[in-house]
PANUFI-649118 format. One record per residue: x, y, z of N, C-alpha, C in turn. Coordinates in steps of 0.1 Angstrom, whole numbers, plus 5000, padded with zeros to 4 digits. Each point is the difference from the previous one (the first is absolute). Layout:
residues N
<site n_c1="X" n_c2="Y" n_c3="Z" ca_c1="X" ca_c2="Y" ca_c3="Z" c_c1="X" c_c2="Y" c_c3="Z"/>
...
***
This chain:
residues 81
<site n_c1="5008" n_c2="4988" n_c3="5000" ca_c1="4992" ca_c2="5012" ca_c3="5000" c_c1="5009" c_c2="5012" c_c3="5000"/>
<site n_c1="4994" n_c2="5011" n_c3="4996" ca_c1="5008" ca_c2="5013" ca_c3="4999" c_c1="5004" c_c2="5004" c_c3="5014"/>
<site n_c1="5008" n_c2="5011" n_c3="5000" ca_c1="5004" ca_c2="5006" ca_c3="5013" c_c1="4988" c_c2="5003" c_c3="5008"/>
<site n_c1="4999" n_c2="4994" n_c3="5012" ca_c1="4988" ca_c2="5002" ca_c3="5008" c_c1="5004" c_c2="5008" c_c3="5012"/>
<site n_c1="4990" n_c2="5009" n_c3="5004" ca_c1="5002" ca_c2="5008" ca_c3="5012" c_c1="4999" c_c2="4991" c_c3="5012"/>
<site n_c1="5008" n_c2="5004" n_c3="5010" ca_c1="4999" ca_c2="4993" ca_c3="5013" c_c1="4986" c_c2="5002" c_c3="5005"/>
<site n_c1="4994" n_c2="4989" n_c3="5004" ca_c1="4986" ca_c2="5000" ca_c3="5005" c_c1="4998" c_c2="5010" c_c3="5011"/>
<site n_c1="5009" n_c2="5001" n_c3="5009" ca_c1="4998" ca_c2="5009" ca_c3="5012" c_c1="5001" c_c2="5014" c_c3="4996"/>
<site n_c1="5005" n_c2="5003" n_c3="4988" ca_c1="5002" ca_c2="5014" ca_c3="4995" c_c1="4987" c_c2="5005" c_c3="4993"/>
<site n_c1="4991" n_c2="4991" n_c3="4997" ca_c1="4988" ca_c2="5003" ca_c3="4992" c_c1="4989" c_c2="5005" c_c3="5010"/>
<site n_c1="4992" n_c2="5010" n_c3="4995" ca_c1="4989" ca_c2="5004" ca_c3="5008" c_c1="4989" c_c2="4989" c_c3="4999"/>
<site n_c1="4990" n_c2="5001" n_c3="5009" ca_c1="4990" ca_c2="4990" ca_c3="4999" c_c1="4993" c_c2="4999" c_c3="4987"/>
<site n_c1="4998" n_c2="5012" n_c3="4994" ca_c1="4993" ca_c2="5000" ca_c3="4987" c_c1="5009" c_c2="4994" c_c3="4989"/>
<site n_c1="5013" n_c2="5003" n_c3="5000" ca_c1="5009" ca_c2="4995" ca_c3="4990" c_c1="5000" c_c2="4984" c_c3="5001"/>
<site n_c1="5001" n_c2="4996" n_c3="5013" ca_c1="5001" ca_c2="4985" ca_c3="5002" c_c1="4987" c_c2="4993" c_c3="4996"/>
<site n_c1="4989" n_c2="5006" n_c3="5003" ca_c1="4987" ca_c2="4995" ca_c3="4996" c_c1="4999" c_c2="4999" c_c3="4984"/>
<site n_c1="5004" n_c2="5011" n_c3="4994" ca_c1="4999" ca_c2="5000" ca_c3="4985" c_c1="5009" c_c2="4989" c_c3="4994"/>
<site n_c1="5012" n_c2="4999" n_c3="5005" ca_c1="5009" ca_c2="4989" ca_c3="4995" c_c1="4994" c_c2="4986" c_c3="5003"/>
<site n_c1="4994" n_c2="4999" n_c3="5012" ca_c1="4994" ca_c2="4987" ca_c3="5003" c_c1="4989" c_c2="4997" c_c3="4991"/>
<site n_c1="4991" n_c2="5010" n_c3="4996" ca_c1="4989" ca_c2="4998" ca_c3="4991" c_c1="5006" c_c2="4996" c_c3="4986"/>
<site n_c1="5011" n_c2="5006" n_c3="4996" ca_c1="5006" ca_c2="4996" ca_c3="4987" c_c1="5005" c_c2="4985" c_c3="5000"/>
<site n_c1="5006" n_c2="4997" n_c3="5011" ca_c1="5005" ca_c2="4986" ca_c3="5001" c_c1="4988" c_c2="4990" c_c3="5000"/>
<site n_c1="4990" n_c2="5003" n_c3="5007" ca_c1="4988" ca_c2="4991" ca_c3="5001" c_c1="4994" c_c2="4998" c_c3="4985"/>
<site n_c1="4999" n_c2="5012" n_c3="4993" ca_c1="4995" ca_c2="4999" ca_c3="4987" c_c1="5008" c_c2="4992" c_c3="4991"/>
<site n_c1="5014" n_c2="5001" n_c3="5001" ca_c1="5009" ca_c2="4992" ca_c3="4992" c_c1="4999" c_c2="4985" c_c3="5003"/>
<site n_c1="4999" n_c2="4997" n_c3="5013" ca_c1="4998" ca_c2="4986" ca_c3="5004" c_c1="4987" c_c2="4994" c_c3="4995"/>
<site n_c1="4989" n_c2="5008" n_c3="5002" ca_c1="4987" ca_c2="4995" ca_c3="4995" c_c1="4999" c_c2="4999" c_c3="4985"/>
<site n_c1="5008" n_c2="5007" n_c3="4993" ca_c1="5000" ca_c2="4999" ca_c3="4985" c_c1="5004" c_c2="4986" c_c3="4996"/>
<site n_c1="5009" n_c2="4994" n_c3="5008" ca_c1="5005" ca_c2="4986" ca_c3="4996" c_c1="5011" c_c2="5001" c_c3="4990"/>
<site n_c1="5005" n_c2="5012" n_c3="4996" ca_c1="5010" ca_c2="5001" ca_c3="4990" c_c1="5014" c_c2="4999" c_c3="5005"/>
<site n_c1="5002" n_c2="5001" n_c3="5013" ca_c1="5014" ca_c2="5000" ca_c3="5006" c_c1="5005" c_c2="4986" c_c3="5000"/>
<site n_c1="5013" n_c2="4998" n_c3="4996" ca_c1="5007" ca_c2="4988" ca_c3="5000" c_c1="5002" c_c2="4996" c_c3="5015"/>
<site n_c1="5003" n_c2="4988" n_c3="5003" ca_c1="5000" ca_c2="4994" ca_c3="5013" c_c1="5010" c_c2="5009" c_c3="5009"/>
<site n_c1="5012" n_c2="5002" n_c3="4996" ca_c1="5009" ca_c2="5008" ca_c3="5008" c_c1="4996" c_c2="5014" c_c3="5002"/>
<site n_c1="4994" n_c2="5006" n_c3="4990" ca_c1="4995" ca_c2="5013" ca_c3="5002" c_c1="4988" c_c2="5001" c_c3="5010"/>
<site n_c1="4992" n_c2="4990" n_c3="4999" ca_c1="4988" ca_c2="4999" ca_c3="5009" c_c1="5005" c_c2="4998" c_c3="5014"/>
<site n_c1="5010" n_c2="4992" n_c3="5002" ca_c1="5006" ca_c2="4999" ca_c3="5014" c_c1="5006" c_c2="5013" c_c3="5005"/>
<site n_c1="5007" n_c2="5007" n_c3="4991" ca_c1="5006" ca_c2="5012" ca_c3="5004" c_c1="4989" c_c2="5011" c_c3="5003"/>
<site n_c1="4990" n_c2="5000" n_c3="4992" ca_c1="4989" ca_c2="5009" ca_c3="5002" c_c1="4993" c_c2="4997" c_c3="5013"/>
<site n_c1="4997" n_c2="4987" n_c3="5003" ca_c1="4994" ca_c2="4996" ca_c3="5012" c_c1="5008" c_c2="5005" c_c3="5012"/>
<site n_c1="5013" n_c2="4998" n_c3="5000" ca_c1="5009" ca_c2="5004" ca_c3="5011" c_c1="4999" c_c2="5015" c_c3="5002"/>
<site n_c1="5001" n_c2="5008" n_c3="4989" ca_c1="4999" ca_c2="5014" ca_c3="5001" c_c1="4987" c_c2="5004" c_c3="5006"/>
<site n_c1="4989" n_c2="4994" n_c3="4994" ca_c1="4987" ca_c2="5003" ca_c3="5005" c_c1="4998" c_c2="4998" c_c3="5015"/>
<site n_c1="5006" n_c2="4989" n_c3="5005" ca_c1="4999" ca_c2="4997" ca_c3="5014" c_c1="5007" c_c2="5011" c_c3="5008"/>
<site n_c1="5011" n_c2="5004" n_c3="4996" ca_c1="5007" ca_c2="5011" ca_c3="5007" c_c1="4992" c_c2="5013" c_c3="5000"/>
<site n_c1="4994" n_c2="5003" n_c3="4989" ca_c1="4991" ca_c2="5012" ca_c3="4999" c_c1="4988" c_c2="4998" c_c3="5008"/>
<site n_c1="4994" n_c2="4989" n_c3="5001" ca_c1="4988" ca_c2="4997" ca_c3="5008" c_c1="5004" c_c2="5002" c_c3="5015"/>
<site n_c1="5011" n_c2="4995" n_c3="5004" ca_c1="5004" ca_c2="5001" ca_c3="5014" c_c1="5003" c_c2="5015" c_c3="5003"/>
<site n_c1="5006" n_c2="5007" n_c3="4991" ca_c1="5003" ca_c2="5015" ca_c3="5002" c_c1="4987" c_c2="5008" c_c3="5001"/>
<site n_c1="4990" n_c2="4997" n_c3="4991" ca_c1="4987" ca_c2="5007" ca_c3="5001" c_c1="4993" c_c2="4997" c_c3="5013"/>
<site n_c1="5001" n_c2="4987" n_c3="5004" ca_c1="4993" ca_c2="4997" ca_c3="5013" c_c1="5007" c_c2="5007" c_c3="5012"/>
<site n_c1="5013" n_c2="5001" n_c3="5000" ca_c1="5007" ca_c2="5007" ca_c3="5010" c_c1="4997" c_c2="5015" c_c3="5000"/>
<site n_c1="4999" n_c2="5006" n_c3="4988" ca_c1="4996" ca_c2="5014" ca_c3="5000" c_c1="4986" c_c2="5002" c_c3="5005"/>
<site n_c1="4991" n_c2="4991" n_c3="4996" ca_c1="4986" ca_c2="5001" ca_c3="5005" c_c1="4999" c_c2="4998" c_c3="5015"/>
<site n_c1="5008" n_c2="4991" n_c3="5006" ca_c1="5000" ca_c2="4998" ca_c3="5014" c_c1="5005" c_c2="5012" c_c3="5007"/>
<site n_c1="5011" n_c2="5006" n_c3="4995" ca_c1="5005" ca_c2="5012" ca_c3="5006" c_c1="4990" c_c2="5012" c_c3="4999"/>
<site n_c1="4993" n_c2="5001" n_c3="4989" ca_c1="4990" ca_c2="5011" ca_c3="4999" c_c1="4989" c_c2="4998" c_c3="5010"/>
<site n_c1="4996" n_c2="4987" n_c3="5001" ca_c1="4989" ca_c2="4997" ca_c3="5009" c_c1="5004" c_c2="5003" c_c3="5015"/>
<site n_c1="5012" n_c2="4998" n_c3="5003" ca_c1="5005" ca_c2="5003" ca_c3="5014" c_c1="5000" c_c2="5014" c_c3="5003"/>
<site n_c1="5000" n_c2="5009" n_c3="4990" ca_c1="5000" ca_c2="5014" ca_c3="5002" c_c1="4986" c_c2="5007" c_c3="5000"/>
<site n_c1="4991" n_c2="4992" n_c3="4996" ca_c1="4986" ca_c2="5005" ca_c3="5000" c_c1="4995" c_c2="5002" c_c3="5014"/>
<site n_c1="4994" n_c2="5011" n_c3="5002" ca_c1="4994" ca_c2="5003" ca_c3="5014" c_c1="4985" c_c2="5002" c_c3="4998"/>
<site n_c1="4993" n_c2="4994" n_c3="5010" ca_c1="4986" ca_c2="5002" ca_c3="5000" c_c1="4997" c_c2="5012" c_c3="5009"/>
<site n_c1="4991" n_c2="5008" n_c3="4996" ca_c1="4996" ca_c2="5012" ca_c3="5008" c_c1="4990" c_c2="4996" c_c3="5010"/>
<site n_c1="5003" n_c2="5004" n_c3="5013" ca_c1="4991" ca_c2="4997" ca_c3="5011" c_c1="4991" c_c2="5012" c_c3="5001"/>
<site n_c1="4987" n_c2="4998" n_c3="5003" ca_c1="4991" ca_c2="5011" ca_c3="5002" c_c1="4994" c_c2="5001" c_c3="5014"/>
<site n_c1="4996" n_c2="5012" n_c3="5004" ca_c1="4994" ca_c2="5001" ca_c3="5013" c_c1="4985" c_c2="4998" c_c3="4999"/>
<site n_c1="4993" n_c2="5002" n_c3="5010" ca_c1="4986" ca_c2="4997" ca_c3="5001" c_c1="4992" c_c2="5008" c_c3="4990"/>
<site n_c1="5005" n_c2="5012" n_c3="4996" ca_c1="4993" ca_c2="5008" ca_c3="4990" c_c1="5005" c_c2="4997" c_c3="4985"/>
<site n_c1="5009" n_c2="4991" n_c3="4999" ca_c1="5004" ca_c2="4996" ca_c3="4987" c_c1="5012" c_c2="5008" c_c3="4995"/>
<site n_c1="5006" n_c2="5009" n_c3="5008" ca_c1="5011" ca_c2="5008" ca_c3="4996" c_c1="5013" c_c2="4992" c_c3="5002"/>
<site n_c1="5010" n_c2="5003" n_c3="4991" ca_c1="5013" ca_c2="4993" ca_c3="5001" c_c1="5006" c_c2="5003" c_c3="5014"/>
<site n_c1="5004" n_c2="4989" n_c3="5007" ca_c1="5005" ca_c2="5001" ca_c3="5013" c_c1="5015" c_c2="4995" c_c3="5001"/>
<site n_c1="5005" n_c2="4995" n_c3="4989" ca_c1="5014" ca_c2="4995" ca_c3="5000" c_c1="5001" c_c2="4989" c_c3="4990"/>
<site n_c1="5011" n_c2="4994" n_c3="5001" ca_c1="5003" ca_c2="4988" ca_c3="4991" c_c1="5004" c_c2="4988" c_c3="5007"/>
<site n_c1="4998" n_c2="4989" n_c3="4994" ca_c1="5004" ca_c2="4987" ca_c3="5006" c_c1="5006" c_c2="4992" c_c3="4989"/>
<site n_c1="5009" n_c2="4991" n_c3="5003" ca_c1="5006" ca_c2="4992" ca_c3="4990" c_c1="4989" c_c2="4992" c_c3="4993"/>
<site n_c1="5002" n_c2="4998" n_c3="4987" ca_c1="4991" ca_c2="4992" ca_c3="4992" c_c1="5001" c_c2="4986" c_c3="5004"/>
<site n_c1="4988" n_c2="4993" n_c3="5001" ca_c1="4999" ca_c2="4986" ca_c3="5004" c_c1="4992" c_c2="4993" c_c3="4990"/>
<site n_c1="5006" n_c2="4992" n_c3="4991" ca_c1="4993" ca_c2="4993" ca_c3="4990" c_c1="4993" c_c2="4988" c_c3="5005"/>
<site n_c1="5004" n_c2="4995" n_c3="5011" ca_c1="4996" ca_c2="4987" ca_c3="5005" c_c1="4987" c_c2="5001" c_c3="5006"/>
***
């Protein structure tokens, strides 16, 4: 494959776009075996990077707490669970 950017240097959007291109190439069935293996490995790296970026973003989300009148009273860490 051509010169590839380090996965960790890519923005979430760049990594996701590259992952979408890889999936499309694999789904087309046109890649030779070795190319398909290389694409799969790169795609897995991109998937893990995207998941890590999403997890980091989720950790920074804060839920707004409100008082009895519904006014913002502060923030609390986001809890997805």
